[in-house]
N, CA, C and O atoms as a CHARMM CRD file, in Angstrom:
* protein
*
  352
    1    1 UNK  N      0.82000  -1.19500   0.00000 PROA 1      0.00000
    2    1 UNK  CA     0.00000   0.00000   0.00000 PROA 1      0.00000
    3    1 UNK  C      0.86500   1.26100   0.00000 PROA 1      0.00000
    4    1 UNK  O      0.57300   2.22200  -0.71200 PROA 1      0.00000
    5    2 UNK  N      1.93400   1.25100   0.80500 PROA 2      0.00000
    6    2 UNK  CA     2.81900   2.41000   0.86900 PROA 2      0.00000
    7    2 UNK  C      3.48300   2.66500  -0.48800 PROA 2      0.00000
    8    2 UNK  O      3.68800   3.81200  -0.88400 PROA 2      0.00000
    9    3 UNK  N      3.81200   1.58800  -1.18600 PROA 3      0.00000
   10    3 UNK  CA     4.44200   1.73000  -2.49800 PROA 3      0.00000
   11    3 UNK  C      3.49400   2.37200  -3.50200 PROA 3      0.00000
   12    3 UNK  O      3.90700   3.19300  -4.32000 PROA 3      0.00000
   13    4 UNK  N      2.23400   1.99900  -3.43600 PROA 4      0.00000
   14    4 UNK  CA     1.22700   2.54800  -4.34500 PROA 4      0.00000
   15    4 UNK  C      1.06200   4.04700  -4.09600 PROA 4      0.00000
   16    4 UNK  O      1.01000   4.84300  -5.03400 PROA 4      0.00000
   17    5 UNK  N      0.98200   4.41900  -2.81600 PROA 5      0.00000
   18    5 UNK  CA     0.84400   5.84300  -2.47600 PROA 5      0.00000
   19    5 UNK  C      2.09600   6.60700  -2.88900 PROA 5      0.00000
   20    5 UNK  O      2.00400   7.70600  -3.43500 PROA 5      0.00000
   21    6 UNK  N      3.26100   6.02800  -2.62900 PROA 6      0.00000
   22    6 UNK  CA     4.51800   6.67100  -3.02100 PROA 6      0.00000
   23    6 UNK  C      4.60200   6.85700  -4.52500 PROA 6      0.00000
   24    6 UNK  O      5.00900   7.91800  -4.99900 PROA 6      0.00000
   25    7 UNK  N      4.22200   5.83900  -5.27700 PROA 7      0.00000
   26    7 UNK  CA     4.23600   5.91900  -6.73500 PROA 7      0.00000
   27    7 UNK  C      3.26700   6.98800  -7.22600 PROA 7      0.00000
   28    7 UNK  O      3.58700   7.74800  -8.14000 PROA 7      0.00000
   29    8 UNK  N      2.09200   7.04700  -6.62500 PROA 8      0.00000
   30    8 UNK  CA     1.09800   8.06200  -7.00700 PROA 8      0.00000
   31    8 UNK  C      1.63100   9.46400  -6.75300 PROA 8      0.00000
   32    8 UNK  O      1.43300  10.36300  -7.57000 PROA 8      0.00000
   33    9 UNK  N      2.30900   9.65500  -5.61800 PROA 9      0.00000
   34    9 UNK  CA     2.88800  10.97500  -5.31200 PROA 9      0.00000
   35    9 UNK  C      3.97800  11.35000  -6.31500 PROA 9      0.00000
   36    9 UNK  O      4.04000  12.49400  -6.76500 PROA 9      0.00000
   37   10 UNK  N      4.82200  10.40500  -6.65800 PROA 10     0.00000
   38   10 UNK  CA     5.89200  10.66300  -7.63100 PROA 10     0.00000
   39   10 UNK  C      5.29800  11.03300  -8.99000 PROA 10     0.00000
   40   10 UNK  O      5.75900  11.97800  -9.63200 PROA 10     0.00000
   41   11 UNK  N      4.29100  10.30200  -9.42500 PROA 11     0.00000
   42   11 UNK  CA     3.65400  10.59600 -10.71100 PROA 11     0.00000
   43   11 UNK  C      2.97300  11.95500 -10.69700 PROA 11     0.00000
   44   11 UNK  O      3.04900  12.69500 -11.67800 PROA 11     0.00000
   45   12 UNK  N      2.31400  12.29100  -9.60400 PROA 12     0.00000
   46   12 UNK  CA     1.64100  13.58900  -9.49400 PROA 12     0.00000
   47   12 UNK  C      2.65300  14.71800  -9.53200 PROA 12     0.00000
   48   12 UNK  O      2.43100  15.71800 -10.21400 PROA 12     0.00000
   49   13 UNK  N      3.75800  14.58200  -8.81700 PROA 13     0.00000
   50   13 UNK  CA     4.79700  15.60700  -8.80700 PROA 13     0.00000
   51   13 UNK  C      5.42500  15.74900 -10.18700 PROA 13     0.00000
   52   13 UNK  O      5.66100  16.86500 -10.65100 PROA 13     0.00000
   53   14 UNK  N      5.69300  14.63700 -10.83700 PROA 14     0.00000
   54   14 UNK  CA     6.27500  14.67500 -12.18700 PROA 14     0.00000
   55   14 UNK  C      5.35400  15.36600 -13.17400 PROA 14     0.00000
   56   14 UNK  O      5.81900  16.13200 -14.01800 PROA 14     0.00000
   57   15 UNK  N      4.06800  15.11200 -13.08400 PROA 15     0.00000
   58   15 UNK  CA     3.09900  15.75900 -13.97500 PROA 15     0.00000
   59   15 UNK  C      3.04700  17.25300 -13.72600 PROA 15     0.00000
   60   15 UNK  O      2.97700  18.03900 -14.67200 PROA 15     0.00000
   61   16 UNK  N      3.08100  17.65400 -12.46400 PROA 16     0.00000
   62   16 UNK  CA     3.05200  19.07200 -12.11000 PROA 16     0.00000
   63   16 UNK  C      4.28400  19.77500 -12.66400 PROA 16     0.00000
   64   16 UNK  O      4.17300  20.86200 -13.23200 PROA 16     0.00000
   65   17 UNK  N      5.44200  19.17500 -12.50700 PROA 17     0.00000
   66   17 UNK  CA     6.67600  19.78700 -13.01300 PROA 17     0.00000
   67   17 UNK  C      6.66500  19.87700 -14.53600 PROA 17     0.00000
   68   17 UNK  O      7.13400  20.86500 -15.10000 PROA 17     0.00000
   69   18 UNK  N      6.13900  18.86300 -15.19900 PROA 18     0.00000
   70   18 UNK  CA     6.07000  18.88600 -16.66500 PROA 18     0.00000
   71   18 UNK  C      5.14400  19.99600 -17.13900 PROA 18     0.00000
   72   18 UNK  O      5.45900  20.68500 -18.10900 PROA 18     0.00000
   73   19 UNK  N      4.01800  20.18100 -16.48000 PROA 19     0.00000
   74   19 UNK  CA     3.09800  21.26300 -16.85800 PROA 19     0.00000
   75   19 UNK  C      3.73300  22.62600 -16.62200 PROA 19     0.00000
   76   19 UNK  O      3.56500  23.53400 -17.43600 PROA 19     0.00000
   77   20 UNK  N      4.45900  22.78100 -15.52200 PROA 20     0.00000
   78   20 UNK  CA     5.12300  24.05200 -15.22700 PROA 20     0.00000
   79   20 UNK  C      6.16800  24.34500 -16.29400 PROA 20     0.00000
   80   20 UNK  O      6.30200  25.49200 -16.72100 PROA 20     0.00000
   81   21 UNK  N      6.90500  23.34200 -16.73100 PROA 21     0.00000
   82   21 UNK  CA     7.92100  23.53400 -17.76200 PROA 21     0.00000
   83   21 UNK  C      7.27500  23.95300 -19.07600 PROA 21     0.00000
   84   21 UNK  O      7.77500  24.85600 -19.74700 PROA 21     0.00000
   85   22 UNK  N      6.17300  23.31200 -19.45300 PROA 22     0.00000
   86   22 UNK  CA     5.47400  23.68100 -20.67800 PROA 22     0.00000
   87   22 UNK  C      4.98800  25.11600 -20.61400 PROA 22     0.00000
   88   22 UNK  O      5.07000  25.83300 -21.61100 PROA 22     0.00000
   89   23 UNK  N      4.48400  25.55300 -19.47200 PROA 23     0.00000
   90   23 UNK  CA     4.00200  26.92200 -19.32000 PROA 23     0.00000
   91   23 UNK  C      5.15800  27.91100 -19.46300 PROA 23     0.00000
   92   23 UNK  O      4.99200  28.96200 -20.08200 PROA 23     0.00000
   93   24 UNK  N      6.33100  27.59100 -18.89800 PROA 24     0.00000
   94   24 UNK  CA     7.48700  28.46700 -19.02300 PROA 24     0.00000
   95   24 UNK  C      7.89100  28.63100 -20.48300 PROA 24     0.00000
   96   24 UNK  O      8.27300  29.72400 -20.89900 PROA 24     0.00000
   97   25 UNK  N      7.81000  27.55200 -21.26700 PROA 25     0.00000
   98   25 UNK  CA     8.17000  27.62700 -22.67800 PROA 25     0.00000
   99   25 UNK  C      7.21500  28.53400 -23.44400 PROA 25     0.00000
  100   25 UNK  O      7.62300  29.18600 -24.40600 PROA 25     0.00000
  101   26 UNK  N      5.94100  28.58700 -23.02900 PROA 26     0.00000
  102   26 UNK  CA     4.95800  29.44100 -23.69500 PROA 26     0.00000
  103   26 UNK  C      5.28400  30.91500 -23.50300 PROA 26     0.00000
  104   26 UNK  O      4.96800  31.73000 -24.37000 PROA 26     0.00000
  105   27 UNK  N      5.90900  31.27400 -22.38700 PROA 27     0.00000
  106   27 UNK  CA     6.20500  32.66200 -22.06700 PROA 27     0.00000
  107   27 UNK  C      7.47000  33.17400 -22.74500 PROA 27     0.00000
  108   27 UNK  O      7.70000  34.38300 -22.77200 PROA 27     0.00000
  109   28 UNK  N      8.28400  32.29500 -23.28600 PROA 28     0.00000
  110   28 UNK  CA     9.54400  32.72700 -23.88600 PROA 28     0.00000
  111   28 UNK  C      9.29200  33.56100 -25.13400 PROA 28     0.00000
  112   28 UNK  O      8.44200  33.23800 -25.96400 PROA 28     0.00000
  113   29 UNK  N     10.05600  34.64100 -25.23800 PROA 29     0.00000
  114   29 UNK  CA     9.92700  35.55100 -26.36700 PROA 29     0.00000
  115   29 UNK  C     11.09700  35.29200 -27.31300 PROA 29     0.00000
  116   29 UNK  O     12.24700  35.29000 -26.87300 PROA 29     0.00000
  117   30 UNK  N     10.83100  35.07400 -28.60400 PROA 30     0.00000
  118   30 UNK  CA    11.90300  34.83000 -29.56800 PROA 30     0.00000
  119   30 UNK  C     12.89500  35.99800 -29.63800 PROA 30     0.00000
  120   30 UNK  O     12.53300  37.14900 -29.39500 PROA 30     0.00000
  121   31 UNK  N     14.13800  35.68500 -29.97100 PROA 31     0.00000
  122   31 UNK  CA    15.20900  36.67600 -29.99700 PROA 31     0.00000
  123   31 UNK  C     14.89800  37.85800 -30.92000 PROA 31     0.00000
  124   31 UNK  O     15.22100  38.99800 -30.58500 PROA 31     0.00000
  125   32 UNK  N     14.27900  37.60400 -32.06900 PROA 32     0.00000
  126   32 UNK  CA    13.95300  38.69600 -33.00000 PROA 32     0.00000
  127   32 UNK  C     12.97500  39.68400 -32.35700 PROA 32     0.00000
  128   32 UNK  O     13.08400  40.89200 -32.56600 PROA 32     0.00000
  129   33 UNK  N     12.02700  39.17200 -31.58200 PROA 33     0.00000
  130   33 UNK  CA    11.07100  40.04300 -30.90900 PROA 33     0.00000
  131   33 UNK  C     11.74300  40.80300 -29.76500 PROA 33     0.00000
  132   33 UNK  O     11.43200  41.96900 -29.52700 PROA 33     0.00000
  133   34 UNK  N     12.66500  40.14200 -29.05900 PROA 34     0.00000
  134   34 UNK  CA    13.39800  40.80500 -27.97700 PROA 34     0.00000
  135   34 UNK  C     14.19200  41.98200 -28.54000 PROA 34     0.00000
  136   34 UNK  O     14.25600  43.04100 -27.91600 PROA 34     0.00000
  137   35 UNK  N     14.79400  41.80400 -29.71200 PROA 35     0.00000
  138   35 UNK  CA    15.55000  42.88500 -30.33900 PROA 35     0.00000
  139   35 UNK  C     14.65400  44.08900 -30.62000 PROA 35     0.00000
  140   35 UNK  O     15.04800  45.22500 -30.35900 PROA 35     0.00000
  141   36 UNK  N     13.45900  43.85300 -31.14700 PROA 36     0.00000
  142   36 UNK  CA    12.52600  44.95100 -31.42500 PROA 36     0.00000
  143   36 UNK  C     12.07200  45.62100 -30.13000 PROA 36     0.00000
  144   36 UNK  O     11.92600  46.84200 -30.07900 PROA 36     0.00000
  145   37 UNK  N     11.85200  44.83400 -29.09800 PROA 37     0.00000
  146   37 UNK  CA    11.46000  45.37800 -27.79700 PROA 37     0.00000
  147   37 UNK  C     12.58400  46.24500 -27.23900 PROA 37     0.00000
  148   37 UNK  O     12.33100  47.33400 -26.72400 PROA 37     0.00000
  149   38 UNK  N     13.81200  45.77400 -27.33700 PROA 38     0.00000
  150   38 UNK  CA    14.96500  46.55200 -26.85500 PROA 38     0.00000
  151   38 UNK  C     15.09900  47.87000 -27.61500 PROA 38     0.00000
  152   38 UNK  O     15.46500  48.88500 -27.02100 PROA 38     0.00000
  153   39 UNK  N     14.81000  47.87500 -28.92200 PROA 39     0.00000
  154   39 UNK  CA    14.84100  49.11700 -29.70300 PROA 39     0.00000
  155   39 UNK  C     13.80600  50.10600 -29.17900 PROA 39     0.00000
  156   39 UNK  O     14.09100  51.29600 -29.04100 PROA 39     0.00000
  157   40 UNK  N     12.60800  49.61100 -28.88900 PROA 40     0.00000
  158   40 UNK  CA    11.55400  50.46500 -28.34100 PROA 40     0.00000
  159   40 UNK  C     11.96000  50.99900 -26.97500 PROA 40     0.00000
  160   40 UNK  O     11.77200  52.18200 -26.69200 PROA 40     0.00000
  161   41 UNK  N     12.51500  50.13800 -26.12600 PROA 41     0.00000
  162   41 UNK  CA    12.94500  50.56800 -24.80500 PROA 41     0.00000
  163   41 UNK  C     14.03000  51.63200 -24.90000 PROA 41     0.00000
  164   41 UNK  O     14.05100  52.57500 -24.10900 PROA 41     0.00000
  165   42 UNK  N     14.92200  51.48400 -25.86000 PROA 42     0.00000
  166   42 UNK  CA    15.98700  52.46300 -26.06100 PROA 42     0.00000
  167   42 UNK  C     15.42500  53.84800 -26.37900 PROA 42     0.00000
  168   42 UNK  O     15.93700  54.85300 -25.88800 PROA 42     0.00000
  169   43 UNK  N     14.37600  53.90200 -27.19700 PROA 43     0.00000
  170   43 UNK  CA    13.77100  55.20000 -27.52900 PROA 43     0.00000
  171   43 UNK  C     13.10400  55.83000 -26.30900 PROA 43     0.00000
  172   43 UNK  O     12.88400  57.04100 -26.27700 PROA 43     0.00000
  173   44 UNK  N     12.78200  55.01300 -25.30700 PROA 44     0.00000
  174   44 UNK  CA    12.17500  55.51700 -24.07100 PROA 44     0.00000
  175   44 UNK  C     13.22800  55.89500 -23.02400 PROA 44     0.00000
  176   44 UNK  O     12.89300  56.35900 -21.93400 PROA 44     0.00000
  177   45 UNK  N     14.49900  55.69100 -23.36600 PROA 45     0.00000
  178   45 UNK  CA    15.56900  55.99200 -22.42000 PROA 45     0.00000
  179   45 UNK  C     15.83100  54.85800 -21.44800 PROA 45     0.00000
  180   45 UNK  O     16.29900  55.08900 -20.33300 PROA 45     0.00000
  181   46 UNK  N     15.53600  53.64500 -21.85800 PROA 46     0.00000
  182   46 UNK  CA    15.73900  52.46700 -21.00800 PROA 46     0.00000
  183   46 UNK  C     16.89800  51.64200 -21.55400 PROA 46     0.00000
  184   46 UNK  O     17.08600  51.53800 -22.76600 PROA 46     0.00000
  185   47 UNK  N     17.67200  51.05800 -20.64600 PROA 47     0.00000
  186   47 UNK  CA    18.84100  50.31000 -21.09500 PROA 47     0.00000
  187   47 UNK  C     18.92900  48.89100 -20.55300 PROA 47     0.00000
  188   47 UNK  O     19.95500  48.23500 -20.73700 PROA 47     0.00000
  189   48 UNK  N     17.91500  48.41000 -19.90700 PROA 48     0.00000
  190   48 UNK  CA    17.94500  47.04700 -19.39500 PROA 48     0.00000
  191   48 UNK  C     16.61200  46.67600 -18.78100 PROA 48     0.00000
  192   48 UNK  O     15.73400  47.52400 -18.61700 PROA 48     0.00000
  193   49 UNK  N     16.46500  45.40400 -18.44300 PROA 49     0.00000
  194   49 UNK  CA    15.22500  44.91300 -17.85600 PROA 49     0.00000
  195   49 UNK  C     15.50600  43.58900 -17.17200 PROA 49     0.00000
  196   49 UNK  O     16.52400  42.94300 -17.42000 PROA 49     0.00000
  197   50 UNK  N     14.57100  43.19400 -16.29400 PROA 50     0.00000
  198   50 UNK  CA    14.71600  41.92300 -15.60000 PROA 50     0.00000
  199   50 UNK  C     14.16200  40.76800 -16.42600 PROA 50     0.00000
  200   50 UNK  O     14.80300  39.72400 -16.54800 PROA 50     0.00000
  201   51 UNK  N     12.96200  40.95700 -16.99700 PROA 51     0.00000
  202   51 UNK  CA    12.37100  39.87600 -17.77900 PROA 51     0.00000
  203   51 UNK  C     11.34500  40.42000 -18.76800 PROA 51     0.00000
  204   51 UNK  O     10.81900  41.52200 -18.61100 PROA 51     0.00000
  205   52 UNK  N     11.07700  39.60800 -19.79600 PROA 52     0.00000
  206   52 UNK  CA    10.04500  39.91500 -20.78200 PROA 52     0.00000
  207   52 UNK  C      9.14200  38.69400 -20.88200 PROA 52     0.00000
  208   52 UNK  O      9.61500  37.56300 -20.99400 PROA 52     0.00000
  209   53 UNK  N      7.84300  38.93700 -20.84000 PROA 53     0.00000
  210   53 UNK  CA     6.86600  37.85900 -21.02200 PROA 53     0.00000
  211   53 UNK  C      5.89500  38.27700 -22.10900 PROA 53     0.00000
  212   53 UNK  O      5.56800  39.45500 -22.24800 PROA 53     0.00000
  213   54 UNK  N      5.44400  37.31000 -22.87000 PROA 54     0.00000
  214   54 UNK  CA     4.41800  37.57600 -23.88100 PROA 54     0.00000
  215   54 UNK  C      3.09200  37.09300 -23.32300 PROA 54     0.00000
  216   54 UNK  O      2.91600  35.90800 -23.03800 PROA 54     0.00000
  217   55 UNK  N      2.16600  38.02300 -23.17100 PROA 55     0.00000
  218   55 UNK  CA     0.85600  37.70700 -22.62600 PROA 55     0.00000
  219   55 UNK  C     -0.11200  37.41000 -23.76200 PROA 55     0.00000
  220   55 UNK  O      0.25300  37.43400 -24.93800 PROA 55     0.00000
  221   56 UNK  N     -1.34400  37.13100 -23.38500 PROA 56     0.00000
  222   56 UNK  CA    -2.37700  36.87800 -24.38100 PROA 56     0.00000
  223   56 UNK  C     -2.55300  38.09600 -25.28100 PROA 56     0.00000
  224   56 UNK  O     -2.25600  39.22100 -24.88000 PROA 56     0.00000
  225   57 UNK  N     -3.02800  37.87000 -26.47200 PROA 57     0.00000
  226   57 UNK  CA    -3.32700  38.90100 -27.46000 PROA 57     0.00000
  227   57 UNK  C     -2.10100  39.70800 -27.86200 PROA 57     0.00000
  228   57 UNK  O     -2.23100  40.85500 -28.29000 PROA 57     0.00000
  229   58 UNK  N     -0.91100  39.12400 -27.73000 PROA 58     0.00000
  230   58 UNK  CA     0.29700  39.75800 -28.22800 PROA 58     0.00000
  231   58 UNK  C      0.84400  40.88900 -27.39000 PROA 58     0.00000
  232   58 UNK  O      1.65500  41.67200 -27.88500 PROA 58     0.00000
  233   59 UNK  N      0.43600  41.00600 -26.14500 PROA 59     0.00000
  234   59 UNK  CA     0.94800  42.05600 -25.26900 PROA 59     0.00000
  235   59 UNK  C      2.25000  41.57200 -24.63600 PROA 59     0.00000
  236   59 UNK  O      2.31900  40.46100 -24.11000 PROA 59     0.00000
  237   60 UNK  N      3.28400  42.42000 -24.69100 PROA 60     0.00000
  238   60 UNK  CA     4.56500  42.11100 -24.06700 PROA 60     0.00000
  239   60 UNK  C      4.63100  42.82100 -22.71900 PROA 60     0.00000
  240   60 UNK  O      4.30700  44.00400 -22.61800 PROA 60     0.00000
  241   61 UNK  N      5.04700  42.10500 -21.69500 PROA 61     0.00000
  242   61 UNK  CA     5.22300  42.69600 -20.37500 PROA 61     0.00000
  243   61 UNK  C      6.70800  42.70000 -20.04600 PROA 61     0.00000
  244   61 UNK  O      7.33900  41.64600 -19.97800 PROA 61     0.00000
  245   62 UNK  N      7.26100  43.88600 -19.84300 PROA 62     0.00000
  246   62 UNK  CA     8.66500  44.04100 -19.50000 PROA 62     0.00000
  247   62 UNK  C      8.72200  44.42000 -18.02400 PROA 62     0.00000
  248   62 UNK  O      8.21100  45.46400 -17.62000 PROA 62     0.00000
  249   63 UNK  N      9.34400  43.56600 -17.23100 PROA 63     0.00000
  250   63 UNK  CA     9.44300  43.80600 -15.79500 PROA 63     0.00000
  251   63 UNK  C     10.75800  44.48600 -15.44700 PROA 63     0.00000
  252   63 UNK  O     11.81700  44.13500 -15.96800 PROA 63     0.00000
  253   64 UNK  N     10.66800  45.46200 -14.55800 PROA 64     0.00000
  254   64 UNK  CA    11.82700  46.14600 -13.98500 PROA 64     0.00000
  255   64 UNK  C     12.77900  46.70700 -15.03700 PROA 64     0.00000
  256   64 UNK  O     13.98600  46.46500 -14.99300 PROA 64     0.00000
  257   65 UNK  N     12.22200  47.45400 -15.97700 PROA 65     0.00000
  258   65 UNK  CA    13.04100  48.12300 -16.98600 PROA 65     0.00000
  259   65 UNK  C     13.81900  49.24600 -16.31400 PROA 65     0.00000
  260   65 UNK  O     13.25700  50.01400 -15.53300 PROA 65     0.00000
  261   66 UNK  N     15.10100  49.34300 -16.61300 PROA 66     0.00000
  262   66 UNK  CA    15.97000  50.37800 -16.04500 PROA 66     0.00000
  263   66 UNK  C     15.95400  51.57800 -16.98600 PROA 66     0.00000
  264   66 UNK  O     16.58900  51.56500 -18.04100 PROA 66     0.00000
  265   67 UNK  N     15.22000  52.61300 -16.59100 PROA 67     0.00000
  266   67 UNK  CA    15.02100  53.78100 -17.44400 PROA 67     0.00000
  267   67 UNK  C     15.49800  55.04600 -16.74300 PROA 67     0.00000
  268   67 UNK  O     15.72800  55.05000 -15.53300 PROA 67     0.00000
  269   68 UNK  N     15.64400  56.12300 -17.51600 PROA 68     0.00000
  270   68 UNK  CA    16.04700  57.40900 -16.94900 PROA 68     0.00000
  271   68 UNK  C     15.05900  57.86500 -15.88000 PROA 68     0.00000
  272   68 UNK  O     15.45600  58.50600 -14.90700 PROA 68     0.00000
  273   69 UNK  N     13.79700  57.54700 -16.04800 PROA 69     0.00000
  274   69 UNK  CA    12.76800  57.96200 -15.09200 PROA 69     0.00000
  275   69 UNK  C     12.73100  57.06700 -13.85500 PROA 69     0.00000
  276   69 UNK  O     11.99100  57.35000 -12.91300 PROA 69     0.00000
  277   70 UNK  N     13.51600  55.99900 -13.84600 PROA 70     0.00000
  278   70 UNK  CA    13.55300  55.04900 -12.73500 PROA 70     0.00000
  279   70 UNK  C     13.25300  53.64600 -13.21300 PROA 70     0.00000
  280   70 UNK  O     13.22700  53.38100 -14.41500 PROA 70     0.00000
  281   71 UNK  N     13.02900  52.75700 -12.27900 PROA 71     0.00000
  282   71 UNK  CA    12.69400  51.36900 -12.60900 PROA 71     0.00000
  283   71 UNK  C     11.18800  51.28800 -12.82400 PROA 71     0.00000
  284   71 UNK  O     10.40400  51.69300 -11.96600 PROA 71     0.00000
  285   72 UNK  N     10.79600  50.76200 -13.97800 PROA 72     0.00000
  286   72 UNK  CA     9.38200  50.71900 -14.34600 PROA 72     0.00000
  287   72 UNK  C      9.02700  49.36400 -14.96100 PROA 72     0.00000
  288   72 UNK  O      9.89400  48.62200 -15.42300 PROA 72     0.00000
  289   73 UNK  N      7.74000  49.07100 -14.95200 PROA 73     0.00000
  290   73 UNK  CA     7.20000  47.94500 -15.71600 PROA 73     0.00000
  291   73 UNK  C      6.52200  48.54400 -16.94200 PROA 73     0.00000
  292   73 UNK  O      5.84000  49.56400 -16.84200 PROA 73     0.00000
  293   74 UNK  N      6.70700  47.91900 -18.08400 PROA 74     0.00000
  294   74 UNK  CA     6.18000  48.45300 -19.33900 PROA 74     0.00000
  295   74 UNK  C      5.40600  47.36500 -20.06000 PROA 74     0.00000
  296   74 UNK  O      5.80100  46.19900 -20.06200 PROA 74     0.00000
  297   75 UNK  N      4.30600  47.75900 -20.66700 PROA 75     0.00000
  298   75 UNK  CA     3.55500  46.84900 -21.54000 PROA 75     0.00000
  299   75 UNK  C      3.54800  47.45200 -22.93900 PROA 75     0.00000
  300   75 UNK  O      3.28700  48.64000 -23.12700 PROA 75     0.00000
  301   76 UNK  N      3.84300  46.59200 -23.91900 PROA 76     0.00000
  302   76 UNK  CA     3.84200  46.98100 -25.32800 PROA 76     0.00000
  303   76 UNK  C      2.81400  46.13000 -26.05500 PROA 76     0.00000
  304   76 UNK  O      2.57900  44.97800 -25.68700 PROA 76     0.00000
  305   77 UNK  N      2.19700  46.70100 -27.09400 PROA 77     0.00000
  306   77 UNK  CA     1.27800  45.89500 -27.89600 PROA 77     0.00000
  307   77 UNK  C      2.05500  45.12100 -28.94600 PROA 77     0.00000
  308   77 UNK  O      3.28500  45.16300 -28.97700 PROA 77     0.00000
  309   78 UNK  N      1.33700  44.41600 -29.80100 PROA 78     0.00000
  310   78 UNK  CA     1.98600  43.55200 -30.80200 PROA 78     0.00000
  311   78 UNK  C      2.81200  44.34000 -31.81000 PROA 78     0.00000
  312   78 UNK  O      3.66200  43.77000 -32.49400 PROA 78     0.00000
  313   79 UNK  N      2.56900  45.66000 -31.90900 PROA 79     0.00000
  314   79 UNK  CA     3.33700  46.51700 -32.81200 PROA 79     0.00000
  315   79 UNK  C      4.45600  47.25200 -32.08000 PROA 79     0.00000
  316   79 UNK  O      5.05400  48.18100 -32.62300 PROA 79     0.00000
  317   80 UNK  N      4.73600  46.83200 -30.84100 PROA 80     0.00000
  318   80 UNK  CA     5.78700  47.39700 -29.99900 PROA 80     0.00000
  319   80 UNK  C      5.52500  48.86300 -29.63800 PROA 80     0.00000
  320   80 UNK  O      6.45500  49.65300 -29.47400 PROA 80     0.00000
  321   81 UNK  N      4.24700  49.20700 -29.51900 PROA 81     0.00000
  322   81 UNK  CA     3.83900  50.53800 -29.08900 PROA 81     0.00000
  323   81 UNK  C      3.50000  50.47200 -27.59800 PROA 81     0.00000
  324   81 UNK  O      2.89300  49.50700 -27.13500 PROA 81     0.00000
  325   82 UNK  N      3.89500  51.49800 -26.85800 PROA 82     0.00000
  326   82 UNK  CA     3.66400  51.51700 -25.41900 PROA 82     0.00000
  327   82 UNK  C      2.16400  51.54100 -25.12100 PROA 82     0.00000
  328   82 UNK  O      1.42400  52.36300 -25.66100 PROA 82     0.00000
  329   83 UNK  N      1.73700  50.63900 -24.26400 PROA 83     0.00000
  330   83 UNK  CA     0.35600  50.57600 -23.80000 PROA 83     0.00000
  331   83 UNK  C      0.28600  51.11200 -22.36900 PROA 83     0.00000
  332   83 UNK  O     -0.66700  51.79600 -21.99800 PROA 83     0.00000
  333   84 UNK  N      1.32200  50.78600 -21.56100 PROA 84     0.00000
  334   84 UNK  CA     1.30300  51.16100 -20.16400 PROA 84     0.00000
  335   84 UNK  C      2.73200  51.23700 -19.63900 PROA 84     0.00000
  336   84 UNK  O      3.56500  50.38400 -19.94700 PROA 84     0.00000
  337   85 UNK  N      3.00600  52.26500 -18.84500 PROA 85     0.00000
  338   85 UNK  CA     4.24900  52.36400 -18.08200 PROA 85     0.00000
  339   85 UNK  C      3.84500  52.52800 -16.63200 PROA 85     0.00000
  340   85 UNK  O      3.09300  53.44000 -16.28800 PROA 85     0.00000
  341   86 UNK  N      4.33500  51.65900 -15.79700 PROA 86     0.00000
  342   86 UNK  CA     3.98400  51.68400 -14.38000 PROA 86     0.00000
  343   86 UNK  C      5.26100  51.87400 -13.55200 PROA 86     0.00000
  344   86 UNK  O      6.15100  51.02400 -13.54800 PROA 86     0.00000
  345   87 UNK  N      5.32200  52.99500 -12.86300 PROA 87     0.00000
  346   87 UNK  CA     6.47100  53.28700 -12.00900 PROA 87     0.00000
  347   87 UNK  C      6.08600  53.00400 -10.57200 PROA 87     0.00000
  348   87 UNK  O      4.97200  53.31200 -10.14700 PROA 87     0.00000
  349   88 UNK  N      6.99600  52.42300  -9.83400 PROA 88     0.00000
  350   88 UNK  CA     6.69800  52.11100  -8.44100 PROA 88     0.00000
  351   88 UNK  C      7.80800  52.53100  -7.54200 PROA 88     0.00000
  352   88 UNK  O      7.72400  52.34400  -6.32800 PROA 88     0.00000
């Protein structure tokens, strides 16, 4: 009985990790898109960021962008136009 429960726990954990890995792959932004995002950030006076995620409907979320105005989060639309800048 203990072996069955142990096996079930191992399988459940493995499935959870596999789903998490698949979700991480969905968020990755291709290098060509990152280059265009960096060009847009440069025009805003930004020179770095912590991470970029692609959300639903083609919205890019840039976390902790290092800009002249301070550290901000930025959202760009699919055409790399600023939708939102959030300073904290």
